[in-house]
VOBA-1610 file (N, C-alpha, C; in pm, whole numbers, padded with zeros to 5 digits, always signed):
BEGIN
Unk+01175+00189-03574Unk+01054+00241-03510Unk+01053+00197-03362Unk+01044+00295-03273Unk+01034+00265-03130Unk+00886+00268-03092Unk+00835+00155-03045Unk+00696+00145-03002Unk+00693+00150-02850Unk+00624+00251-02798Unk+00615+00268-02653Unk+00473+00235-02607Unk+00464+00144-02513Unk+00336+00111-02449Unk+00320+00203-02328Unk+00223+00291-02334Unk+00200+00390-02230Unk+00101+00336-02126Unk+00152+00309-02005Unk+00064+00261-01899Unk-00024+00372-01844Unk+00035+00492-01833Unk-00036+00607-01775Unk-00094+00568-01639Unk-00221+00597-01620Unk-00286+00565-01491Unk-00375+00443-01500Unk-00356+00363-01604Unk-00441+00246-01622Unk-00427+00143-01511Unk-00320+00154-01432Unk-00303+00062-01318Unk-00402+00090-01207Unk-00461+00211-01207Unk-00564+00250-01111Unk-00521+00235-00964Unk-00389+00246-00943Unk-00338+00236-00807Unk-00323+00094-00756Unk-00345-00003-00843Unk-00337-00145-00806Unk-00203-00199-00855Unk-00118-00239-00761Unk+00017-00284-00793Unk+00014-00406-00885Unk-00077-00499-00860Unk-00084-00620-00941Unk-00128-00588-01084Unk-00218-00490-01100Unk-00260-00450-01233Unk-00145-00386-01309Unk-00064-00309-01238Unk+00053-00248-01302Unk+00147-00356-01356Unk+00167-00462-01280Unk+00251-00573-01326Unk+00188-00642-01446Unk+00056-00657-01442Unk-00014-00720-01555Unk+00005-00639-01684Unk+00002-00508-01672Unk+00018-00422-01790Unk+00162-00428-01842Unk+00257-00435-01752Unk+00397-00454-01793Unk+00410-00586-01867Unk+00350-00692-01814Unk+00353-00823-01879Unk+00293-00814-02019Unk+00177-00750-02029Unk+00108-00741-02158Unk+00190-00664-02260Unk+00257-00560-02215Unk+00341-00481-02306Unk+00456-00564-02361Unk+00516-00644-02275Unk+00627-00729-02318Unk+00579-00840-02410Unk+00466-00900-02376Unk+00411-01007-02461Unk+00379-00954-02600Unk+00331-00830-02608Unk+00301-00768-02737Unk+00427-00727-02812Unk+00542-00735-02746Unk+00673-00701-02804Unk+00689-00552-02828Unk+00633-00472-02737Unk+00662-00329-02738Unk+00810-00309-02710Unk+00867-00203-02764Unk+01008-00174-02738Unk+01029-00118-02598Unk+00926-00049-02547Unk+00940+00017-02417Unk+00805+00024-02347Unk+00811+00022-02216Unk+00695+00051-02132Unk+00717+00192-02077Unk+00611+00271-02077Unk+00622+00406-02024Unk+00537+00420-01898Unk+00600+00468-01791Unk+00535+00486-01662Unk+00521+00634-01633Unk+00423+00668-01555Unk+00407+00806-01511Unk+00433+00812-01360Unk+00541+00882-01325Unk+00581+00891-01184Unk+00577+01038-01142Unk+00512+01063-01030Unk+00503+01199-00980Unk+00489+01200-00829Unk+00514+01316-00774Unk+00479+01345-00634Unk+00366+01447-00642Unk+00247+01406-00602Unk+00127+01485-00628Unk+00135+01624-00567Unk+00202+01637-00454Unk+00207+01767-00388Unk+00279+01873-00471Unk+00364+01827-00565Unk+00435+01922-00652Unk+00373+01931-00791Unk+00277+01845-00819Unk+00224+01839-00955Unk+00093+01913-00972Unk+00003+01904-00873Unk-00132+01953-00895Unk-00190+02019-00770Unk-00260+02126-00794Unk-00327+02196-00684Unk-00441+02110-00629Unk-00459+02107-00498Unk-00571+02033-00438Unk-00706+02085-00483Unk-00706+02202-00543Unk-00833+02257-00589Unk-00881+02196-00721Unk-00791+02125-00789Unk-00831+02058-00913Unk-00917+01937-00880Unk-01019+01913-00961Unk-01112+01803-00933Unk-01044+01667-00941Unk-00934+01657-01018Unk-00866+01528-01032Unk-00777+01494-00914Unk-00756+01590-00824Unk-00657+01574-00717Unk-00686+01451-00631Unk-00806+01438-00584Unk-00839+01329-00492Unk-00824+01192-00559Unk-00862+01185-00686Unk-00847+01059-00759Unk-00700+01021-00772Unk-00617+01119-00813Unk-00475+01090-00828Unk-00409+01056-00694Unk-00459+01116-00588Unk-00406+01086-00455Unk-00431+00940-00419Unk-00546+00888-00461Unk-00582+00749-00430Unk-00495+00648-00506Unk-00454+00685-00625Unk-00382+00587-00708Unk-00231+00609-00709Unk-00183+00708-00637Unk-00040+00740-00638Unk+00041+00628-00573Unk+00140+00576-00646Unk+00230+00474-00593Unk+00340+00539-00510Unk+00390+00465-00413Unk+00503+00513-00333Unk+00633+00491-00409Unk+00739+00554-00361Unk+00870+00535-00424Unk+00911+00389-00421Unk+00882+00321-00312Unk+00918+00180-00301Unk+00842+00095-00402Unk+00715+00127-00422Unk+00637+00052-00520Unk+00693+00071-00661Unk+00729+00195-00692Unk+00789+00219-00824Unk+00922+00146-00836Unk+00999+00145-00730Unk+01127+00075-00734Unk+01105-00074-00764Unk+01004-00130-00699Unk+00975-00272-00718Unk+00922-00300-00859Unk+00839-00210-00911Unk+00784-00230-01045Unk+00893-00224-01152Unk+00982-00127-01138Unk+01089-00114-01236Unk+01185-00233-01227Unk+01212-00278-01105Unk+01296-00397-01088Unk+01228-00519-01150Unk+01097-00528-01131Unk+01022-00640-01188Unk+01033-00640-01340Unk+01017-00524-01401Unk+01026-00515-01546Unk+01166-00549-01595Unk+01267-00499-01525Unk+01406-00523-01564Unk+01440-00673-01560Unk+01399-00738-01453Unk+01433-00879-01435Unk+01351-00966-01530Unk+01222-00936-01543Unk+01133-01020-01623Unk+01150-00998-01772Unk+01175-00873-01810Unk+01181-00838-01952Unk+01299-00746-01979Unk+01421-00798-01970Unk+01541-00713-01980Unk+01556-00641-02113Unk+01491-00691-02217Unk+01504-00627-02348Unk+01404-00514-02370Unk+01310-00498-02280Unk+01211-00391-02294Unk+01259-00267-02219Unk+01271-00157-02291Unk+01318-00034-02229Unk+01212+00022-02134Unk+01258+00108-02044Unk+01169+00174-01949Unk+01182+00325-01965Unk+01073+00387-02006Unk+01066+00533-02013Unk+00973+00581-01902Unk+01003+00698-01852Unk+00919+00756-01746Unk+00875+00895-01788Unk+00745+00917-01778Unk+00690+01051-01800Unk+00690+01124-01667Unk+00761+01236-01662Unk+00770+01313-01538Unk+00674+01432-01546Unk+00626+01471-01431Unk+00529+01581-01425Unk+00570+01692-01329Unk+00679+01670-01259Unk+00728+01772-01167Unk+00874+01740-01135Unk+00943+01835-01071Unk+01087+01826-01056Unk+01136+01737-00942Unk+01055+01718-00839Unk+01106+01660-00716Unk+01142+01512-00728Unk+01082+01440-00822Unk+01105+01296-00832Unk+01213+01260-00933Unk+01266+01356-01007Unk+01356+01323-01117Unk+01484+01256-01069Unk+01541+01304-00962Unk+01663+01242-00909Unk+01636+01097-00868Unk+01522+01074-00803Unk+01485+00938-00765Unk+01467+00850-00889Unk+01396+00901-00990Unk+01371+00824-01112Unk+01503+00788-01180Unk+01594+00882-01185Unk+01721+00855-01252Unk+01802+00751-01176Unk+01785+00746-01046Unk+01857+00646-00967Unk+01811+00504-00998Unk+01695+00492-01061Unk+01640+00361-01095Unk+01695+00310-01229Unk+01774+00391-01296Unk+01837+00348-01420Unk+01742+00336-01537Unk+01650+00429-01548Unk+01555+00425-01660Unk+01627+00459-01790Unk+01564+00424-01902Unk+01629+00441-02032Unk+01603+00575-02097Unk+01495+00640-02060Unk+01463+00768-02120Unk+01348+00836-02050Unk+01322+00960-02090Unk+01220+01041-02025Unk+01119+01092-02126Unk+00999+01110-02079Unk+00896+01180-02154Unk+00860+01304-02071Unk+00862+01419-02138Unk+00820+01544-02073Unk+00684+01583-02126Unk+00590+01599-02038Unk+00457+01642-02078Unk+00463+01785-02129Unk+00372+01819-02220Unk+00373+01955-02276Unk+00348+02061-02169Unk+00292+02020-02055Unk+00270+02116-01947Unk+00400+02170-01889Unk+00511+02101-01916Unk+00639+02142-01859Unk+00736+02202-01961Unk+00687+02237-02078Unk+00776+02299-02177Unk+00834+02431-02125Unk+00762+02496-02037Unk+00810+02624-01982Unk+00850+02610-01835Unk+00877+02489-01792Unk+00913+02463-01652Unk+01064+02440-01642Unk+01141+02540-01602Unk+01287+02525-01598Unk+01334+02419-01499Unk+01260+02398-01391Unk+01301+02298-01293Unk+01300+02158-01353Unk+01198+02127-01431Unk+01189+01996-01495Unk+01286+01987-01612Unk+01287+02088-01698Unk+01373+02085-01816Unk+01520+02068-01777Unk+01564+02144-01680Unk+01705+02140-01641Unk+01744+02006-01582Unk+01661+01954-01493Unk+01698+01830-01425Unk+01695+01710-01518Unk+01598+01707-01609Unk+01595+01597-01704Unk+01711+01610-01803Unk+01738+01730-01848Unk+01848+01751-01943Unk+01981+01704-01884Unk+02002+01728-01756Unk+02128+01691-01691Unk+02150+01540-01685Unk+02044+01462-01698Unk+02062+01316-01698Unk+02131+01270-01826Unk+02117+01349-01933Unk+02177+01313-02061Unk+02106+01202-02134Unk+01995+01156-02081Unk+01923+01044-02142Unk+01823+01095-02247Unk+01781+01006-02338Unk+01686+01047-02442Unk+01561+01111-02384Unk+01516+01217-02450Unk+01399+01292-02404Unk+01295+01295-02515Unk+01178+01243-02485Unk+01063+01257-02575Unk+00984+01377-02526Unk+00986+01482-02605Unk+00931+01610-02563Unk+00792+01628-02623Unk+00691+01620-02539Unk+00554+01634-02586Unk+00526+01779-02622Unk+00473+01799-02744Unk+00452+01936-02793Unk+00307+01962-02832Unk+00216+01877-02792Unk+00076+01897-02826Unk+00022+02027-02768Unk-00057+02097-02847Unk-00121+02222-02804Unk-00020+02323-02751Unk+00099+02326-02812Unk+00204+02419-02772Unk+00241+02509-02890Unk+00284+02630-02858Unk+00325+02724-02963Unk+00467+02694-03008Unk+00502+02744-03126Unk+00638+02729-03177Unk+00737+02791-03079Unk+00701+02905-03022Unk+00790+02973-02927Unk+00813+02887-02804Unk+00708+02822-02754Unk+00723+02736-02636Unk+00813+02617-02666Unk+00794+02558-02784Unk+00877+02443-02822Unk+01022+02487-02839Unk+01041+02598-02908Unk+01177+02648-02932Unk+01249+02676-02800Unk+01180+02737-02706Unk+01241+02771-02578Unk+01284+02645-02503Unk+01198+02542-02505Unk+01230+02417-02433Unk+01347+02346-02499Unk+01346+02337-02631Unk+01454+02269-02702Unk+01587+02342-02680Unk+01583+02473-02687Unk+01704+02553-02667Unk+01760+02534-02526Unk+01672+02531-02428Unk+01718+02518-02289Unk+01780+02380-02265Unk+01714+02276-02315Unk+01769+02141-02298Unk+01904+02130-02366Unk+01913+02180-02490Unk+02035+02168-02568Unk+02150+02249-02511Unk+02118+02353-02435Unk+02223+02434-02374Unk+02285+02364-02253Unk+02217+02263-02201Unk+02263+02194-02080Unk+02333+02064-02112Unk+02282+01990-02210Unk+02341+01860-02242Unk+02314+01825-02388Unk+02370+01712-02430Unk+02347+01662-02565Unk+02244+01550-02565Unk+02155+01554-02469Unk+02050+01453-02461Unk+01970+01451-02591Unk+01953+01334-02653Unk+01875+01326-02777Unk+01729+01367-02752Unk+01675+01449-02840Unk+01538+01498-02825Unk+01454+01449-02942Unk+01338+01394-02911Unk+01237+01362-03011Unk+01112+01442-02978Unk+01059+01512-03076Unk+00937+01588-03054Unk+00817+01494-03067Unk+00737+01484-02960Unk+00622+01395-02959Unk+00495+01476-02986Unk+00436+01450-03102Unk+00320+01527-03144Unk+00192+01450-03116Unk+00088+01521-03077Unk-00042+01460-03056Unk-00117+01530-02944Unk-00239+01568-02970Unk-00321+01633-02867Unk-00370+01528-02769Unk-00365+01561-02642Unk-00400+01464-02540Unk-00543+01486-02489Unk-00636+01492-02584Unk-00776+01485-02546Unk-00809+01338-02529Unk-00910+01307-02454Unk-00943+01166-02430Unk-01089+01140-02460Unk-01122+01088-02578Unk-01029+01066-02688Unk-01014+01190-02776Unk-00913+01187-02862Unk-00892+01296-02957Unk-00971+01267-03084Unk-01047+01365-03130Unk-01123+01349-03253Unk-01030+01369-03373Unk-01044+01287-03476Unk-00951+01293-03591Unk-00934+01432-03651Unk-01043+01509-03657Unk-01033+01641-03719Unk-00947+01738-03639Unk-00913+01701-03516Unk-00830+01789-03432Unk-00681+01751-03434Unk-00647+01647-03506Unk-00509+01598-03500Unk-00413+01683-03583Unk-00453+01717-03704Unk-00368+01799-03792Unk-00231+01733-03810Unk-00234+01611-03857Unk-00114+01528-03863Unk-00004+01586-03952Unk-00043+01656-04057Unk+00055+01712-04150Unk+00151+01809-04079Unk+00105+01868-03972Unk+00186+01965-03898Unk+00311+01900-03838Unk+00308+01769-03819Unk+00426+01700-03767Unk+00547+01723-03856Unk+00524+01716-03987Unk+00635+01734-04081Unk+00690+01876-04075Unk+00602+01972-04052Unk+00646+02110-04038Unk+00737+02124-03915Unk+00697+02062-03804Unk+00779+02069-03683Unk+00914+02002-03704Unk+00914+01886-03769Unk+01039+01816-03795Unk+01133+01903-03877Unk+01078+01974-03974Unk+01160+02063-04060Unk+01209+02185-03982Unk+01120+02245-03903Unk+01156+02366-03830Unk+01268+02341-03730Unk+01262+02228-03662Unk+01357+02203-03553Unk+01467+02104-03589Unk+01454+02044-03708Unk+01553+01946-03751Unk+01574+01839-03644Unk+01462+01788-03594Unk+01464+01685-03491Unk+01372+01571-03532Unk+01400+01450-03485Unk+01308+01340-03512Unk+01173+01368-03447Unk+01070+01310-03507Unk+00934+01335-03460Unk+00869+01202-03422Unk+00782+01208-03320Unk+00706+01091-03280Unk+00559+01125-03272Unk+00476+01024-03275Unk+00331+01045-03269Unk+00276+00974-03147Unk+00206+01050-03062Unk+00140+00992-02945Unk-00010+00989-02973Unk-00063+00871-02984Unk-00201+00857-03028Unk-00298+00852-02911Unk-00406+00930-02924Unk-00510+00933-02821Unk-00649+00922-02882Unk-00658+00852-02997Unk-00787+00834-03063Unk-00873+00734-02985Unk-01000+00735-03015Unk-01096+00648-02949Unk-01059+00502-02974Unk-01025+00431-02867Unk-00979+00293-02880Unk-01090+00198-02923Unk-01215+00242-02914Unk-01325+00158-02960Unk-01351+00173-03110Unk-01272+00258-03175Unk-01289+00286-03317Unk-01168+00234-03395Unk-01191+00194-03519Unk-01081+00144-03602Unk-00971+00248-03622Unk-01005+00375-03606Unk-00905+00480-03624Unk-00791+00467-03524Unk-00814+00398-03414Unk-00707+00376-03317Unk-00594+00295-03375Unk-00621+00226-03486Unk-00517+00152-03557Unk-00469+00226-03681Unk-00564+00271-03766Unk-00517+00322-03894Unk-00466+00465-03888Unk-00498+00542-03785Unk-00437+00675-03775Unk-00288+00666-03736Unk-00252+00583-03638Unk-00108+00564-03615Unk-00038+00508-03739Unk-00108+00421-03813Unk-00049+00368-03937Unk-00023+00481-04035Unk-00117+00575-04045Unk-00100+00689-04134Unk+00018+00776-04092Unk+00039+00789-03963Unk+00149+00873-03914Unk+00284+00817-03956Unk+00291+00687-03978Unk+00418+00625-04016Unk+00462+00670-04155Unk+00366+00713-04236Unk+00401+00765-04367Unk+00464+00903-04362Unk+00471+00961-04242Unk+00529+01093-04224Unk+00662+01086-04150Unk+00723+00970-04160Unk+00859+00949-04107Unk+00871+00966-03956Unk+00768+00926-03883Unk+00783+00927-03738Unk+00880+00817-03697Unk+00953+00841-03591Unk+01049+00741-03543Unk+01004+00677-03413Unk+00900+00734-03350Unk+00847+00682-03225Unk+00694+00680-03234Unk+00635+00571-03189Unk+00490+00563-03176Unk+00457+00530-03031Unk+00376+00614-02971Unk+00335+00593-02832Unk+00186+00563-02830Unk+00150+00454-02764Unk+00011+00410-02761Unk-00024+00363-02621Unk-00142+00404-02572Unk-00186+00363-02440Unk-00226+00216-02437Unk-00197+00152-02325Unk-00237+00013-02303Unk-00304+00004-02166Unk-00406-00080-02158Unk-00477-00101-02032Unk-00501-00248-02009Unk-00557-00282-01895Unk-00583-00424-01864Unk-00717-00469-01920Unk-00818-00382-01916Unk-00952-00417-01967Unk-01031-00288-01989Unk-01038-00245-02114Unk-01103-00118-02144Unk-01253-00120-02112Unk-01314-00235-02117Unk-01459-00244-02094Unk-01498-00203-01953Unk-01402-00206-01861Unk-01430-00165-01723Unk-01435-00013-01710Unk-01391+00056-01815Unk-01394+00203-01820Unk-01325+00265-01697Unk-01205+00215-01672Unk-01125+00269-01563Unk-01052+00395-01605Unk-00949+00431-01531Unk-00874+00553-01559Unk-00796+00538-01689Unk-00797+00642-01771Unk-00723+00645-01897Unk-00765+00535-01995Unk-00889+00492-01988Unk-00933+00384-02075Unk-00968+00430-02216Unk-01000+00560-02233Unk-01062+00606-02358Unk-00980+00575-02484Unk-00850+00589-02474Unk-00767+00567-02593Unk-00672+00448-02576Unk-00695+00368-02473Unk-00604+00257-02442Unk-00651+00126-02505Unk-00557+00054-02562Unk-00587-00077-02619Unk-00577-00186-02513Unk-00659-00288-02528Unk-00650-00407-02444Unk-00526-00486-02483Unk-00480-00577-02398Unk-00359-00654-02430Unk-00363-00725-02565Unk-00476-00791-02598Unk-00484-00860-02727Unk-00480-00762-02843Unk-00541-00646-02825Unk-00538-00544-02930Unk-00398-00487-02947Unk-00326-00475-02837Unk-00190-00420-02845Unk-00099-00515-02923Unk-00121-00643-02910Unk-00044-00740-02988Unk-00065-00714-03137Unk-00191-00694-03177Unk-00223-00666-03317Unk-00163-00533-03361Unk-00166-00435-03270Unk-00113-00303-03301Unk+00037-00311-03331Unk+00112-00379-03245Unk+00257-00391-03265Unk+00286-00465-03395Unk+00211-00571-03420Unk+00231-00648-03544Unk+00206-00560-03665Unk+00101-00476-03659Unk+00070-00384-03768Unk+00186-00287-03792Unk+00236-00229-03685Unk+00345-00132-03697Unk+00470-00198-03756Unk+00504-00316-03709Unk+00623-00384-03760Unk+00608-00415-03909Unk+00489-00456-03949Unk+00466-00488-04090Unk+00481-00364-04177Unk+00422-00253-04134Unk+00433-00128-04210Unk+00578-00081-04213Unk+00647-00094-04102Unk+00786-00051-04095Unk+00872-00130-04192Unk+00847-00261-04202Unk+00920-00345-04298Unk+00890-00301-04441Unk+00762-00270-04467Unk+00722-00234-04602Unk+00777-00098-04644Unk+00801-00007-04548Unk+00851+00126-04581Unk+00986+00120-04650Unk+01073+00035-04603Unk+01205+00024-04662Unk+01286+00151-04648Unk+01368+00180-04751Unk+01457+00296-04748Unk+01431+00381-04873Unk+01475+00506-04869Unk+01446+00597-04981Unk+01563+00612-05078Unk+01654+00514-05076Unk+01766+00514-05171Unk+01767+00382-05248Unk+01824+00380-05369Unk+01829+00255-05446Unk+01898+00144-05370Unk+01852+00024-05389Unk+01912-00090-05321Unk+01916-00208-05417Unk+01983-00313-05374Unk+01988-00435-05455Unk+01848-00494-05466Unk+01816-00551-05584Unk+01687-00617-05598Unk+01680-00738-05506Unk+01565-00755-05442Unk+01543-00874-05361Unk+01519-00993-05453Unk+01519-01113-05394Unk+01493-01234-05473Unk+01354-01227-05537Unk+01257-01174-05464Unk+01121-01162-05519Unk+01117-01061-05634Unk+01193-00951-05621Unk+01195-00852-05728Unk+01263-00906-05854Unk+01368-00984-05834Unk+01435-01046-05948Unk+01339-01142-06020Unk+01266-01219-05941Unk+01167-01311-05997Unk+01060-01234-06074Unk+01018-01120-06015Unk+00917-01036-06081Unk+00969-00981-06213Unk+01094-00933-06214Unk+01154-00880-06336Unk+01157-00987-06445Unk+01195-01108-06407Unk+01203-01217-06505Unk+01066-01248-06564Unk+00963-01232-06483Unk+00826-01257-06529Unk+00772-01141-06612Unk+00804-01018-06574Unk+00735-00901-06624Unk+00807-00828-06738Unk+00940-00820-06730Unk+01013-00735-06824Unk+01022-00799-06963Unk+01021-00713-07066Unk+01032-00760-07203Unk+01178-00764-07251Unk+01201-00849-07348Unk+01334-00862-07408Unk+01323-00855-07560Unk+01437-00836-07625Unk+01442-00844-07771Unk+01447-00991-07809Unk+01349-01036-07887Unk+01345-01177-07927Unk+01344-01187-08080Unk+01377-01303-08129Unk+01371-01328-08273Unk+01225-01339-08316Unk+01188-01267-08418Unk+01051-01273-08468Unk+01026-01399-08551Unk+01135-01466-08590Unk+01126-01589-08671Unk+01256-01666-08652Unk+01257-01789-08696Unk+01380-01866-08692Unk+01479-01813-08793Unk+01607-01807-08754Unk+01712-01755-08843Unk+01837-01841-08833Unk+01916-01841-08942Unk+02037-01921-08949Unk+02159-01841-08903Unk+02262-01914-08867Unk+02389-01851-08832Unk+02438-01768-08949Unk+02493-01651-08919Unk+02544-01562-09022Unk+02443-01459-09066Unk+02317-01475-09024Unk+02216-01375-09061Unk+02253-01240-09002Unk+02228-01135-09082Unk+02250-00999-09035Unk+02114-00944-08989Unk+02108-00903-08866Unk+01979-00866-08807Unk+01928-00733-08857Unk+01799-00736-08896Unk+01728-00616-08937Unk+01609-00595-08843Unk+01550-00478-08846Unk+01441-00447-08754Unk+01325-00544-08767Unk+01294-00587-08891Unk+01183-00679-08912Unk+01208-00818-08856Unk+01336-00849-08824Unk+01370-00981-08769Unk+01343-00990-08619Unk+01311-00876-08559Unk+01307-00870-08413Unk+01171-00827-08360Unk+01146-00864-08234Unk+01022-00823-08167Unk+01052-00804-08019Unk+00962-00731-07953Unk+00979-00707-07809Unk+00870-00787-07735Unk+00911-00881-07653Unk+00815-00969-07586Unk+00864-01010-07448Unk+00769-01055-07367Unk+00804-01130-07248Unk+00846-01269-07294Unk+00966-01309-07256Unk+01019-01437-07302Unk+01037-01533-07184Unk+01090-01653-07216Unk+01106-01751-07109Unk+01219-01714-07014Unk+01303-01620-07060Unk+01409-01568-06974Unk+01443-01428-07022Unk+01513-01352-06940Unk+01550-01216-06978Unk+01665-01216-07076Unk+01654-01126-07174Unk+01763-01107-07269Unk+01798-00959-07276Unk+01839-00915-07393Unk+01872-00774-07412Unk+01743-00692-07407Unk+01738-00583-07329Unk+01615-00504-07318Unk+01585-00428-07447Unk+01457-00397-07471Unk+01417-00329-07596Unk+01488-00197-07622Unk+01524-00122-07518Unk+01586+00008-07542Unk+01731-00003-07590Unk+01780-00128-07605Unk+01916-00151-07657Unk+01914-00201-07801Unk+01801-00183-07871Unk+01788-00238-08006Unk+01895-00185-08102Unk+01938-00060-08080Unk+02040-00003-08170Unk+02172-00077-08160Unk+02195-00147-08050Unk+02319-00223-08033Unk+02309-00361-08097Unk+02187-00396-08142Unk+02163-00528-08199Unk+02155-00524-08351Unk+02092-00419-08405Unk+02072-00407-08550Unk+02207-00409-08623Unk+02212-00491-08729Unk+02334-00502-08808Unk+02432-00605-08757Unk+02402-00666-08642Unk+02491-00769-08587Unk+02470-00900-08661Unk+02575-00983-08662Unk+02571-01114-08728Unk+02550-01223-08624Unk+02453-01312-08651Unk+02424-01419-08557Unk+02538-01520-08552Unk+02573-01564-08434Unk+02680-01662-08415Unk+02631-01802-08450Unk+02505-01830-08421Unk+02450-01962-08448Unk+02305-01952-08488Unk+02245-02067-08517Unk+02103-02069-08549Unk+02022-02021-08429Unk+01908-01959-08459Unk+01823-01910-08351Unk+01679-01939-08387Unk+01601-01981-08290Unk+01461-02016-08314Unk+01370-01896-08289Unk+01250-01903-08341Unk+01152-01796-08320Unk+01125-01777-08171Unk+01115-01654-08130Unk+01084-01611-07992Unk+01200-01631-07893Unk+01313-01673-07944Unk+01429-01689-07855Unk+01485-01552-07820Unk+01504-01523-07689Unk+01560-01392-07651Unk+01705-01380-07692Unk+01742-01261-07736Unk+01880-01237-07775Unk+01963-01195-07655Unk+02086-01244-07652Unk+02182-01204-07549Unk+02311-01164-07620Unk+02407-01114-07547Unk+02535-01074-07607Unk+02607-01192-07667Unk+02576-01315-07620Unk+02641-01436-07673Unk+02580-01479-07805Unk+02471-01409-07847Unk+02406-01447-07973Unk+02482-01401-08096Unk+02581-01312-08081Unk+02647-01248-08195Unk+02793-01287-08204Unk+02844-01274-08327Unk+02988-01297-08351Unk+03065-01181-08292
//
């Protein structure tokens, strides 16, 4: 399970806050920090109401260079993913040696972004929220025609916050089947509600391989992107929850019994035992035997036909489990 801590715009244009969020993501033991890098002039029309706000918080190329270097040096084991929103910064981002890309669903039909990210050959988390099958198919086909970059479909509506009835989580499995690609869940539920924990937990039962969750410095300040973002202490609990569930999921094929399972079998399973004390040479009949939990495991009850008519090798006491060594 890859756990991605999504910084988004929670840094609010403050370089020190961005470093704090990187620190918090690493302390929580997220597998990756995700940054959003853009050049606003290519991303959004000045006529959009969000334009002026994004202009105020936009980091320079040098600031991003320093932040990524800071993360690399301070936390070398934490991967760095970047969510791109337009084509002009992709070459710069790739020069920073990032580990993977996130493509927003707004760019599923953007050939400039799809082509340039595909050419990097790096893992691509492809956001498919509120997108049609045709849009997803077109983007996947275009990327795959350019490179063998691994693609994970990232499912989740990016409302802030997203109401549970709008998630339609079961649809993730349909997408995974249709495209034969790994699936991830990007959660945007209300961070002030317990669902911010148990809905991502529920998604893990649908074989997601990536979980993306927003992180902020202090949600109570109600800054940018706070609605679905966890505080640092909450993110620690979130990662611990995910790791615990991931351990519990195990694998879907038979495996060797663990030490605890062996102990459980010895406690729980029944064996064929002597219903009474018997002497050596006795020929076993059905009335001589019983099925019980014994002090140790012996021959299981479904093997009784292999026991009937056998001659005892030695004396046997009541309730003693029978084993293959019990017979001549």
